[in-house]
N, C-alpha and C positions, 0 to 999 in steps of 0.2 A: 217918302221920307227923302231929305237931302242932306248935303254936307252942312249946310247952316244949320238943320237940327243938332248934327254931332257936334258943332261947335257951342251950341246952347247947352247942351247936354254935359259936355266936358266944362264948361265953365260953372255950370251948377255943382258938378262934382268937385271941382277945383276948391270953390267956396266952403262947400261941406267938409272937405278934407282939411282944409286950414282950420275951419272952427272947431272940428274934432280934435285937432292937435292942441288948440287952446284949451278946450274943455279937459284935455287930459292933463294939462298943467294945474288947471284948477283942483281936478280930482286928487292928484299925487302931491301937489304942493300946499293945497289949503283944505283938503279934506271934504271938497264939495263934488257929489257925484251927478248931480242934476243934469248939468251939459252933456256929459258922456251919455246919460240914459236917454236924451232927447237927440242928440246929434249921431249917436252910433247907427240907429237903424236908418236915419236919414240919409246918412252918407252910404250905407249898405246897399239901398234901394238905387241910388244915384249910380254907384258903382256898376251894379248889375244892367241899369239901363244905358250907361256908356258901352258896355261890353256888347249888349244887344244891338244898339244903334250900329256900332262898328260892324258887327257881324251881317247885319242886314245890307249895310252899305257895300260891304265887302261882295255880296252876291250881287247886288244891284248893279254894280259899276266894274265888276270882275276885277277887283283889286287883288293883289297877290297876298298870301297870308302873312308876309313879312311886314307889311304895313299895319295889318290888324295887331300883330303882336307886339310892334313898337309901340302903338298907341296905348294898349294895354300895361305893357311894362313900364312906359314913361309916366302913367297915370299915378304910379307910386310915389312919385316925386310930387310934392304938394301942388306945384303950380305948372309942373311939366306936362301934364296930358293936355290942358289947353293950349299952351305954346308949339307942343307936337302937332296939333291939329291945324293951328293958325298957319305953320309951316307947310303942312301937307296940302293944305288947300291951294297953295301956290302951284303945286303940281297936279292938282286936278283940273280938267278941262272946265271952261266956264259954263258949258251945257250941263255938266254933272252938278254944279254947286246950287242951282236954282232950288 
């Protein structure tokens, strides 16, 4: 597993989070629950995957706990998790990114 994997999972989680927010607008604004019923579980699985991959890479590359907590907290902002990881990759040596 690599930082590149983390970037892909973060991007997928960001997209699912954004789609879930749009689905919530449809649910509460137009009384259409289909999007939330579909995107809720997908986003949940991707969020757990983001946390899991982050923790695996924390152990593999001996990252500090602070970096993992930052990635998790920033993922609450719809596109924040992806950009946090993009920024964090600059701090990771090239040998760890492959």
